[in-house]
Backbone as JSON Lines, residues from 0, in Angstrom:
{"i":0,"aa":"M","n":[-20.52,4.16,22.31],"ca":[-19.98,3.46,21.14],"c":[-19.44,2.09,21.55]}
{"i":1,"aa":"A","n":[-19.89,1.1,20.72],"ca":[-19.33,-0.38,21.2],"c":[-17.93,-0.44,20.94]}
{"i":2,"aa":"L","n":[-17.19,-0.94,21.92],"ca":[-15.83,-1.08,21.65],"c":[-15.22,-1.69,20.37]}
{"i":3,"aa":"K","n":[-16.14,-2.77,19.76],"ca":[-15.72,-3.37,18.67],"c":[-15.82,-2.51,17.34]}
{"i":4,"aa":"N","n":[-16.46,-1.27,17.47],"ca":[-16.63,-0.34,16.43],"c":[-15.47,0.36,16.13]}
{"i":5,"aa":"I","n":[-14.47,0.48,17.13],"ca":[-13.3,1.44,17.16],"c":[-12.05,0.59,16.91]}
{"i":6,"aa":"L","n":[-12.32,-0.79,16.98],"ca":[-11.19,-1.92,16.66],"c":[-11.1,-2.3,15.43]}
{"i":7,"aa":"P","n":[-10.02,-2.91,15.02],"ca":[-9.8,-3.47,13.62],"c":[-10.73,-4.68,13.62]}
{"i":8,"aa":"A","n":[-11.02,-5.13,12.35],"ca":[-11.99,-6.21,12.13],"c":[-11.51,-7.57,12.59]}
{"i":9,"aa":"C","n":[-12.29,-8.58,13.02],"ca":[-11.68,-9.86,13.21],"c":[-11.04,-10.44,12.15]}
{"i":10,"aa":"G","n":[-9.9,-11.2,12.31],"ca":[-9.4,-11.88,11.22],"c":[-7.88,-12.17,11.63]}
{"i":11,"aa":"L","n":[-7.07,-12.6,10.58],"ca":[-5.57,-12.79,10.7],"c":[-4.88,-11.72,10.69]}
{"i":12,"aa":"Y","n":[-3.9,-11.62,11.65],"ca":[-2.99,-10.44,11.61],"c":[-1.42,-10.76,11.93]}
{"i":13,"aa":"R","n":[-0.53,-10.04,11.72],"ca":[0.83,-10.28,12.1],"c":[1.01,-9.19,13.26]}
{"i":14,"aa":"T","n":[1.76,-9.62,14.07],"ca":[2.0,-8.61,15.34],"c":[3.32,-7.76,14.96]}
{"i":15,"aa":"T","n":[3.34,-6.5,15.38],"ca":[4.54,-5.76,15.35],"c":[5.02,-5.34,16.59]}
{"i":16,"aa":"K","n":[4.47,-5.59,17.72],"ca":[4.95,-5.47,18.94],"c":[4.47,-6.75,19.85]}
{"i":17,"aa":"P","n":[5.09,-6.99,20.76],"ca":[4.63,-8.15,21.82],"c":[3.4,-7.59,22.42]}
{"i":18,"aa":"L","n":[2.47,-8.42,22.85],"ca":[1.34,-8.18,23.76],"c":[1.76,-7.84,25.09]}
{"i":19,"aa":"P","n":[1.56,-6.66,25.58],"ca":[1.88,-6.45,27.0],"c":[1.46,-7.44,27.95]}
{"i":20,"aa":"E","n":[2.25,-7.78,28.85],"ca":[1.86,-9.04,29.75],"c":[1.75,-10.3,29.3]}
{"i":21,"aa":"H","n":[1.88,-10.4,28.06],"ca":[1.89,-11.77,27.32],"c":[2.89,-11.71,26.33]}
{"i":22,"aa":"E","n":[4.06,-11.44,26.59],"ca":[5.2,-11.3,25.43],"c":[5.54,-12.56,25.22]}
{"i":23,"aa":"T","n":[5.53,-13.59,25.93],"ca":[6.12,-15.09,25.62],"c":[5.09,-15.68,24.72]}
{"i":24,"aa":"E","n":[3.73,-15.51,24.99],"ca":[2.69,-16.19,24.16],"c":[2.49,-15.5,22.78]}
{"i":25,"aa":"V","n":[2.59,-14.13,22.96],"ca":[2.39,-13.35,21.76],"c":[3.4,-12.42,21.47]}
{"i":26,"aa":"P","n":[4.53,-12.78,20.74],"ca":[5.74,-11.89,20.8],"c":[5.67,-11.05,19.51]}
{"i":27,"aa":"T","n":[6.68,-10.32,19.22],"ca":[6.76,-9.4,17.95],"c":[6.78,-10.42,16.69]}
{"i":28,"aa":"A","n":[6.17,-10.0,15.71],"ca":[6.21,-10.94,14.44],"c":[5.8,-12.35,14.58]}
{"i":29,"aa":"S","n":[4.58,-12.27,15.08],"ca":[3.78,-13.65,15.18],"c":[2.51,-13.43,14.44]}
{"i":30,"aa":"L","n":[2.13,-14.71,13.93],"ca":[0.77,-14.77,13.46],"c":[-0.32,-14.99,14.49]}
{"i":31,"aa":"V","n":[-1.42,-14.21,14.46],"ca":[-2.46,-14.21,15.52],"c":[-3.85,-14.03,14.81]}
{"i":32,"aa":"Y","n":[-4.81,-14.69,15.43],"ca":[-6.25,-14.42,15.16],"c":[-6.74,-13.41,16.12]}
{"i":33,"aa":"F","n":[-7.2,-12.28,15.57],"ca":[-7.71,-11.23,16.4],"c":[-9.31,-11.17,16.36]}
{"i":34,"aa":"H","n":[-9.68,-11.11,17.59],"ca":[-11.29,-10.94,17.73],"c":[-11.49,-9.61,18.42]}
{"i":35,"aa":"N","n":[-12.16,-8.76,17.8],"ca":[-12.67,-7.42,18.36],"c":[-13.69,-7.32,19.64]}
{"i":36,"aa":"H","n":[-13.98,-8.74,19.9],"ca":[-15.16,-8.96,20.95],"c":[-14.81,-10.27,21.5]}
{"i":37,"aa":"S","n":[-15.44,-10.3,22.82],"ca":[-15.41,-11.65,23.48],"c":[-16.48,-11.64,24.48]}
{"i":38,"aa":"D","n":[-16.65,-12.72,25.16],"ca":[-17.87,-12.94,26.14],"c":[-17.55,-11.82,27.27]}
{"i":39,"aa":"S","n":[-16.27,-11.63,27.47],"ca":[-15.87,-10.5,28.62],"c":[-16.2,-9.11,28.16]}
{"i":40,"aa":"G","n":[-16.33,-8.91,26.82],"ca":[-16.39,-7.52,26.13],"c":[-15.15,-6.92,25.74]}
{"i":41,"aa":"L","n":[-13.91,-7.64,26.11],"ca":[-12.66,-7.22,25.7],"c":[-12.24,-7.88,24.48]}
{"i":42,"aa":"P","n":[-11.39,-7.15,23.53],"ca":[-10.73,-7.85,22.45],"c":[-9.93,-8.96,22.8]}
{"i":43,"aa":"V","n":[-9.61,-10.13,22.14],"ca":[-8.83,-11.2,22.39],"c":[-7.93,-11.5,21.03]}
{"i":44,"aa":"V","n":[-6.87,-12.18,21.51],"ca":[-6.02,-12.66,20.34],"c":[-5.65,-14.13,20.71]}
{"i":45,"aa":"I","n":[-5.59,-14.89,19.58],"ca":[-5.51,-16.39,19.65],"c":[-4.1,-16.67,18.94]}
{"i":46,"aa":"A","n":[-3.11,-17.45,19.47],"ca":[-2.08,-17.84,18.85],"c":[-2.59,-19.16,17.97]}
{"i":47,"aa":"P","n":[-1.76,-19.31,17.02],"ca":[-2.02,-20.58,16.24],"c":[-1.61,-21.97,16.9]}
{"i":48,"aa":"E","n":[-2.49,-22.97,16.79],"ca":[-2.15,-24.08,17.68],"c":[-1.5,-25.22,16.6]}
{"i":49,"aa":"H","n":[-2.17,-25.5,15.65],"ca":[-1.39,-26.52,14.78],"c":[-1.88,-26.26,13.25]}
{"i":50,"aa":"N","n":[-1.27,-26.67,12.37],"ca":[-1.42,-26.53,10.99],"c":[-1.98,-27.93,10.23]}
{"i":51,"aa":"I","n":[-2.93,-27.84,9.62],"ca":[-3.53,-28.98,8.69],"c":[-3.8,-28.44,7.42]}
{"i":52,"aa":"M","n":[-3.32,-29.17,6.42],"ca":[-3.52,-28.87,4.93],"c":[-3.17,-27.28,4.66]}
{"i":53,"aa":"N","n":[-2.1,-26.86,5.26],"ca":[-1.47,-25.47,5.03],"c":[-2.32,-24.38,5.59]}
{"i":54,"aa":"R","n":[-3.34,-24.92,6.46],"ca":[-3.88,-23.66,7.2],"c":[-3.92,-23.91,8.66]}
{"i":55,"aa":"W","n":[-3.74,-22.73,9.42],"ca":[-3.46,-22.79,10.8],"c":[-4.78,-22.99,11.47]}
{"i":56,"aa":"H","n":[-4.87,-23.47,12.71],"ca":[-6.23,-23.72,13.41],"c":[-5.9,-22.81,14.66]}
{"i":57,"aa":"F","n":[-6.76,-22.19,15.17],"ca":[-6.55,-21.41,16.41],"c":[-7.77,-22.07,17.25]}
{"i":58,"aa":"H","n":[-7.27,-22.34,18.57],"ca":[-8.52,-22.81,19.45],"c":[-8.4,-22.12,20.81]}
{"i":59,"aa":"G","n":[-9.37,-22.17,21.33],"ca":[-9.52,-21.6,23.0],"c":[-10.21,-20.16,22.81]}
{"i":60,"aa":"A","n":[-10.22,-19.79,23.98],"ca":[-11.02,-18.44,24.23],"c":[-10.05,-17.21,23.87]}
{"i":61,"aa":"G","n":[-8.8,-17.38,23.87],"ca":[-7.83,-16.34,23.46],"c":[-7.42,-15.55,24.84]}
{"i":62,"aa":"I","n":[-6.55,-14.66,24.51],"ca":[-5.99,-14.07,25.6],"c":[-6.72,-12.38,25.42]}
{"i":63,"aa":"P","n":[-7.35,-12.2,26.3],"ca":[-7.83,-10.76,26.41],"c":[-7.14,-9.7,26.88]}
{"i":64,"aa":"F","n":[-7.13,-8.45,26.33],"ca":[-6.43,-7.46,26.54],"c":[-7.06,-6.08,26.61]}
{"i":65,"aa":"R","n":[-6.51,-5.07,27.19],"ca":[-7.13,-3.81,27.56],"c":[-6.54,-2.73,26.8]}
{"i":66,"aa":"G","n":[-5.32,-2.89,26.27],"ca":[-4.47,-1.84,25.53],"c":[-4.78,-1.78,23.98]}
{"i":67,"aa":"L","n":[-5.82,-0.87,23.9],"ca":[-6.39,-0.66,22.55],"c":[-5.43,-0.27,21.56]}
{"i":68,"aa":"S","n":[-4.26,0.5,22.13],"ca":[-3.29,0.84,21.0],"c":[-2.5,-0.23,20.54]}
{"i":69,"aa":"W","n":[-2.51,-1.35,21.2],"ca":[-1.64,-2.47,20.69],"c":[-2.39,-3.07,19.54]}
{"i":70,"aa":"A","n":[-3.64,-3.01,19.69],"ca":[-4.6,-3.62,18.31],"c":[-4.24,-2.83,17.26]}
{"i":71,"aa":"D","n":[-3.99,-1.56,17.37],"ca":[-3.68,-0.64,16.28],"c":[-2.29,-0.98,15.64]}
{"i":72,"aa":"S","n":[-1.27,-1.63,16.37],"ca":[-0.14,-1.91,15.76],"c":[-0.25,-3.57,15.0]}
{"i":73,"aa":"L","n":[-1.58,-4.0,15.04],"ca":[-1.63,-5.3,14.1],"c":[-1.6,-5.05,12.58]}
{"i":74,"aa":"V","n":[-0.99,-5.92,11.96],"ca":[-0.95,-5.73,10.35],"c":[-1.93,-6.78,9.78]}
{"i":75,"aa":"K","n":[-2.92,-6.34,9.07],"ca":[-4.01,-7.39,8.66],"c":[-3.28,-8.05,7.53]}
{"i":76,"aa":"L","n":[-3.7,-9.4,7.47],"ca":[-3.26,-10.24,6.45],"c":[-4.34,-10.91,5.66]}
{"i":77,"aa":"P","n":[-4.31,-11.08,4.43],"ca":[-5.26,-11.77,3.52],"c":[-5.51,-13.11,4.14]}
{"i":78,"aa":"N","n":[-6.75,-13.59,3.96],"ca":[-7.14,-14.89,4.41],"c":[-6.27,-16.07,3.92]}
{"i":79,"aa":"E","n":[-6.05,-17.0,4.65],"ca":[-5.56,-18.36,4.08],"c":[-6.62,-18.82,3.08]}
{"i":80,"aa":"G","n":[-5.95,-19.55,2.08],"ca":[-7.13,-19.95,1.07],"c":[-6.48,-20.13,-0.24]}
{"i":81,"aa":"F","n":[-7.4,-20.0,-1.32],"ca":[-6.99,-20.32,-2.56],"c":[-7.17,-19.07,-3.41]}
{"i":82,"aa":"Y","n":[-6.06,-18.68,-4.35],"ca":[-6.04,-17.55,-5.11],"c":[-5.57,-17.97,-6.51]}
{"i":83,"aa":"S","n":[-5.65,-17.17,-7.37],"ca":[-5.08,-17.15,-8.6],"c":[-4.08,-15.9,-8.79]}
{"i":84,"aa":"L","n":[-2.98,-16.1,-9.74],"ca":[-1.95,-15.16,-9.68],"c":[-2.72,-14.11,-10.87]}
{"i":85,"aa":"R","n":[-2.77,-12.87,-10.55],"ca":[-3.09,-11.7,-11.49],"c":[-1.99,-11.44,-12.5]}
{"i":86,"aa":"K","n":[-0.81,-11.87,-12.29],"ca":[0.18,-11.62,-13.13],"c":[1.37,-12.64,-12.67]}
{"i":87,"aa":"G","n":[2.25,-12.9,-13.56],"ca":[3.39,-13.73,-13.34],"c":[4.14,-13.5,-12.0]}
{"i":88,"aa":"L","n":[4.72,-14.5,-11.39],"ca":[5.22,-14.32,-10.01],"c":[6.78,-14.9,-10.04]}
{"i":89,"aa":"E","n":[7.52,-13.91,-9.68],"ca":[9.17,-14.42,-9.61],"c":[9.32,-14.6,-8.26]}
{"i":90,"aa":"F","n":[10.23,-15.73,-7.99],"ca":[10.76,-16.0,-6.69],"c":[12.1,-16.68,-6.74]}
{"i":91,"aa":"E","n":[12.76,-16.7,-5.62],"ca":[14.02,-17.34,-5.67],"c":[13.87,-18.78,-6.06]}
{"i":92,"aa":"G","n":[14.58,-19.21,-7.18],"ca":[14.52,-20.35,-7.63],"c":[13.45,-20.92,-8.68]}
{"i":93,"aa":"G","n":[12.73,-19.78,-9.26],"ca":[11.69,-19.91,-10.29],"c":[10.66,-18.93,-10.48]}
{"i":94,"aa":"S","n":[9.69,-19.32,-11.18],"ca":[8.62,-18.36,-11.48],"c":[7.29,-19.28,-11.81]}
{"i":95,"aa":"W","n":[6.13,-18.65,-11.65],"ca":[4.82,-19.41,-12.09],"c":[4.16,-18.24,-12.82]}
{"i":96,"aa":"P","n":[3.32,-18.51,-14.04],"ca":[2.79,-17.77,-14.91],"c":[1.44,-17.07,-14.33]}
{"i":97,"aa":"K","n":[0.93,-16.04,-14.96],"ca":[-0.32,-15.54,-14.59],"c":[-1.46,-16.69,-14.68]}
{"i":98,"aa":"G","n":[-2.1,-16.46,-13.63],"ca":[-3.32,-17.37,-13.72],"c":[-3.35,-18.68,-12.91]}
{"i":99,"aa":"T","n":[-2.0,-18.85,-12.55],"ca":[-1.67,-20.03,-11.57],"c":[-2.51,-20.17,-10.5]}
{"i":100,"aa":"L","n":[-3.13,-21.34,-10.21],"ca":[-3.93,-21.52,-8.76],"c":[-2.92,-21.81,-7.76]}
{"i":101,"aa":"V","n":[-3.18,-21.24,-6.77],"ca":[-2.15,-21.22,-5.51],"c":[-3.03,-21.4,-4.27]}
{"i":102,"aa":"Q","n":[-2.5,-21.81,-3.26],"ca":[-2.87,-21.84,-1.8],"c":[-2.03,-20.93,-1.07]}
{"i":103,"aa":"L","n":[-2.75,-19.88,-0.28],"ca":[-1.91,-19.12,0.56],"c":[-1.76,-19.44,1.94]}
{"i":104,"aa":"G","n":[-0.73,-19.67,2.65],"ca":[-0.59,-19.88,4.07],"c":[0.49,-19.18,4.71]}
{"i":105,"aa":"Y","n":[0.64,-19.36,5.86],"ca":[1.62,-18.32,6.46],"c":[2.51,-19.32,7.63]}
{"i":106,"aa":"T","n":[3.83,-18.78,7.72],"ca":[4.5,-19.25,8.84],"c":[3.81,-18.7,10.26]}
{"i":107,"aa":"K","n":[4.43,-19.25,11.24],"ca":[4.03,-18.81,12.55],"c":[4.39,-17.42,12.79]}
{"i":108,"aa":"S","n":[5.47,-17.0,12.05],"ca":[5.77,-15.47,12.14],"c":[5.1,-14.54,11.24]}
{"i":109,"aa":"G","n":[4.06,-15.1,10.55],"ca":[3.23,-14.46,9.68],"c":[3.78,-14.22,8.37]}
{"i":110,"aa":"D","n":[4.76,-14.75,7.87],"ca":[5.41,-14.74,6.64],"c":[4.63,-15.5,5.65]}
{"i":111,"aa":"P","n":[4.26,-14.97,4.48],"ca":[3.31,-15.5,3.51],"c":[4.2,-16.71,2.79]}
{"i":112,"aa":"I","n":[3.29,-17.85,2.41],"ca":[3.9,-19.08,1.71],"c":[2.81,-19.28,0.58]}
{"i":113,"aa":"L","n":[3.29,-19.62,-0.52],"ca":[2.44,-19.97,-1.56],"c":[2.62,-21.51,-1.91]}
{"i":114,"aa":"F","n":[1.44,-22.27,-2.15],"ca":[1.67,-23.66,-2.39],"c":[0.9,-23.86,-3.81]}
{"i":115,"aa":"I","n":[1.42,-24.29,-4.79],"ca":[1.18,-24.52,-6.14],"c":[0.24,-25.63,-6.34]}
{"i":116,"aa":"A","n":[-0.92,-25.38,-7.08],"ca":[-1.79,-26.6,-7.23],"c":[-1.35,-27.58,-8.18]}
{"i":117,"aa":"Q","n":[-1.15,-28.74,-8.04],"ca":[-0.63,-29.93,-9.02],"c":[-1.81,-30.77,-9.21]}
{"i":118,"aa":"Q","n":[-1.7,-31.28,-10.37],"ca":[-2.58,-32.64,-10.8],"c":[-1.48,-33.63,-11.02]}
{"i":119,"aa":"R","n":[-1.75,-34.64,-10.34],"ca":[-0.84,-35.79,-10.33],"c":[-1.36,-36.74,-11.53]}
{"i":120,"aa":"A","n":[-0.36,-37.2,-12.33],"ca":[-0.5,-37.95,-13.52],"c":[-0.91,-39.62,-12.87]}
{"i":121,"aa":"T","n":[-0.41,-39.8,-11.86],"ca":[-0.71,-41.1,-11.3],"c":[-1.84,-41.58,-10.51]}
{"i":122,"aa":"M","n":[-2.56,-40.17,-10.22],"ca":[-3.86,-40.35,-9.49],"c":[-4.91,-40.71,-10.29]}
{"i":123,"aa":"E","n":[-5.84,-41.57,-9.89],"ca":[-6.98,-41.98,-10.64],"c":[-8.3,-40.83,-10.22]}
{"i":124,"aa":"E","n":[-8.17,-40.26,-9.06],"ca":[-9.14,-39.21,-8.98],"c":[-8.86,-37.96,-9.51]}
{"i":125,"aa":"N","n":[-9.94,-37.13,-9.8],"ca":[-9.78,-35.89,-10.25],"c":[-9.61,-34.8,-9.37]}
{"i":126,"aa":"D","n":[-8.46,-34.85,-8.64],"ca":[-8.14,-34.02,-7.53],"c":[-6.99,-33.19,-7.93]}
{"i":127,"aa":"L","n":[-6.88,-31.88,-7.29],"ca":[-5.63,-31.12,-7.26],"c":[-4.71,-31.48,-6.02]}
{"i":128,"aa":"F","n":[-3.68,-31.35,-5.99],"ca":[-2.79,-31.57,-4.97],"c":[-2.06,-30.31,-4.44]}
{"i":129,"aa":"F","n":[-1.99,-30.08,-3.27],"ca":[-1.15,-29.19,-2.79],"c":[-0.13,-29.75,-1.7]}
{"i":130,"aa":"S","n":[1.39,-29.41,-2.14],"ca":[2.37,-29.99,-1.21],"c":[2.32,-29.17,0.09]}
{"i":131,"aa":"D","n":[2.82,-29.76,1.09],"ca":[3.07,-29.22,2.4],"c":[4.36,-28.2,2.24]}
{"i":132,"aa":"R","n":[4.89,-28.4,1.21],"ca":[6.23,-27.35,1.13],"c":[5.96,-26.25,0.05]}
{"i":133,"aa":"G","n":[5.9,-24.91,0.48],"ca":[5.58,-24.07,-0.38],"c":[6.65,-23.02,-0.75]}
{"i":134,"aa":"V","n":[6.4,-22.02,-1.31],"ca":[7.49,-20.97,-1.64],"c":[7.22,-19.63,-0.78]}
{"i":135,"aa":"G","n":[8.17,-19.17,-0.12],"ca":[8.07,-18.15,0.71],"c":[7.95,-16.81,-0.35]}
{"i":136,"aa":"I","n":[7.09,-15.88,0.03],"ca":[7.01,-14.64,-0.84],"c":[7.1,-13.48,0.14]}
{"i":137,"aa":"T","n":[7.32,-12.28,-0.35],"ca":[7.26,-11.02,0.24],"c":[5.85,-10.52,0.52]}
{"i":138,"aa":"R","n":[5.68,-9.69,1.55],"ca":[4.56,-9.43,1.79],"c":[3.84,-8.36,0.64]}
{"i":139,"aa":"D","n":[4.79,-7.73,-0.08],"ca":[4.49,-6.92,-1.15],"c":[3.97,-7.81,-2.46]}
{"i":140,"aa":"Q","n":[4.36,-9.13,-2.51],"ca":[3.86,-9.82,-3.55],"c":[2.45,-10.39,-3.35]}
{"i":141,"aa":"L","n":[1.97,-10.17,-2.15],"ca":[0.61,-10.56,-1.93],"c":[-0.41,-9.7,-2.83]}
{"i":142,"aa":"A","n":[0.04,-8.67,-3.26],"ca":[-0.67,-7.8,-4.3],"c":[-1.24,-8.62,-5.53]}
{"i":143,"aa":"V","n":[-0.46,-9.56,-5.98],"ca":[-0.66,-10.17,-7.23],"c":[-1.7,-11.36,-7.02]}
{"i":144,"aa":"L","n":[-2.23,-11.62,-5.77],"ca":[-3.13,-12.59,-5.47],"c":[-4.59,-12.03,-5.62]}
{"i":145,"aa":"E","n":[-5.39,-13.01,-6.36],"ca":[-6.84,-12.78,-6.61],"c":[-7.65,-14.0,-5.81]}
{"i":146,"aa":"A","n":[-8.55,-13.6,-4.81],"ca":[-9.31,-14.62,-4.24],"c":[-10.14,-15.39,-5.08]}
{"i":147,"aa":"L","n":[-10.15,-16.71,-4.96],"ca":[-10.97,-17.68,-5.58],"c":[-12.0,-18.35,-4.72]}
{"i":148,"aa":"G","n":[-13.23,-18.5,-4.99],"ca":[-14.14,-19.27,-4.22],"c":[-14.2,-20.74,-4.46]}
{"i":149,"aa":"V","n":[-13.81,-21.68,-3.48],"ca":[-13.9,-22.91,-3.58],"c":[-14.88,-23.58,-2.79]}
{"i":150,"aa":"Y","n":[-15.8,-24.51,-3.42],"ca":[-16.64,-25.21,-2.67],"c":[-15.99,-26.21,-1.62]}
{"i":151,"aa":"Q","n":[-16.43,-25.91,-0.35],"ca":[-16.03,-27.03,0.59],"c":[-17.1,-27.96,1.19]}
{"i":152,"aa":"E","n":[-17.11,-29.09,1.01],"ca":[-18.05,-30.27,1.5],"c":[-18.3,-29.86,2.97]}
{"i":153,"aa":"P","n":[-19.78,-29.98,3.49],"ca":[-19.96,-29.77,4.83],"c":[-19.21,-30.82,5.63]}
{"i":154,"aa":"V","n":[-18.75,-30.34,7.03],"ca":[-18.12,-31.31,7.82],"c":[-18.96,-32.15,8.65]}
{"i":155,"aa":"A","n":[-18.73,-33.51,8.72],"ca":[-19.67,-34.35,9.36],"c":[-19.69,-33.95,10.95]}
{"i":156,"aa":"E","n":[-20.56,-34.19,11.66],"ca":[-20.61,-33.94,13.16],"c":[-19.38,-34.47,13.67]}
{"i":157,"aa":"G","n":[-18.61,-33.62,14.4],"ca":[-17.42,-34.1,15.21],"c":[-16.2,-33.93,14.3]}
{"i":158,"aa":"G","n":[-16.34,-33.55,12.96],"ca":[-15.4,-33.38,12.28],"c":[-14.37,-32.11,12.52]}
{"i":159,"aa":"H","n":[-13.17,-32.25,11.84],"ca":[-12.45,-31.05,12.19],"c":[-12.56,-29.93,11.25]}
{"i":160,"aa":"T","n":[-12.49,-28.71,11.43],"ca":[-12.62,-27.64,10.53],"c":[-11.32,-26.7,10.69]}
{"i":161,"aa":"T","n":[-11.2,-25.98,9.73],"ca":[-10.09,-24.89,9.79],"c":[-10.78,-23.7,10.43]}
{"i":162,"aa":"G","n":[-9.64,-22.76,10.74],"ca":[-10.03,-21.54,11.41],"c":[-9.98,-21.58,12.98]}
{"i":163,"aa":"T","n":[-10.97,-20.74,13.47],"ca":[-11.18,-20.66,14.89],"c":[-12.25,-21.5,15.62]}
{"i":164,"aa":"H","n":[-11.96,-22.07,16.95],"ca":[-12.77,-22.91,17.59],"c":[-13.04,-22.35,18.92]}
């Protein structure tokens, strides 16, 4: 049986334990991108490098590891991206109504942050704006999010994309 068939799916996770022998690079309560495969055949984790437009970018080959039980300790996170609220959301300092368009992002410690879509009155373009300052929510509140598909223009050769590289 292939190793990747018994491991969690590739994607965003929050650690609940430090990665053995790499505790400094991958501590408890940190956002990581997990790959259940690599060129070496081992699973790897990649720490976030930088954040652009409220999305983390993960670069490099990652840190391979053999402790499969550590992979079971990871907590799967919904993908960063655009969502609507299935019901109104209350948070410290305010609330947003059902149907609000939001962008989901995370802190480096894997805590969810929502950024509300805004239409600027002074802009001549027909664009929505998402601030770089969001509202922290609890992991339980993630259940009110419904994923939305948003068309993304193709990136020109040499351009920068989100996600893993």
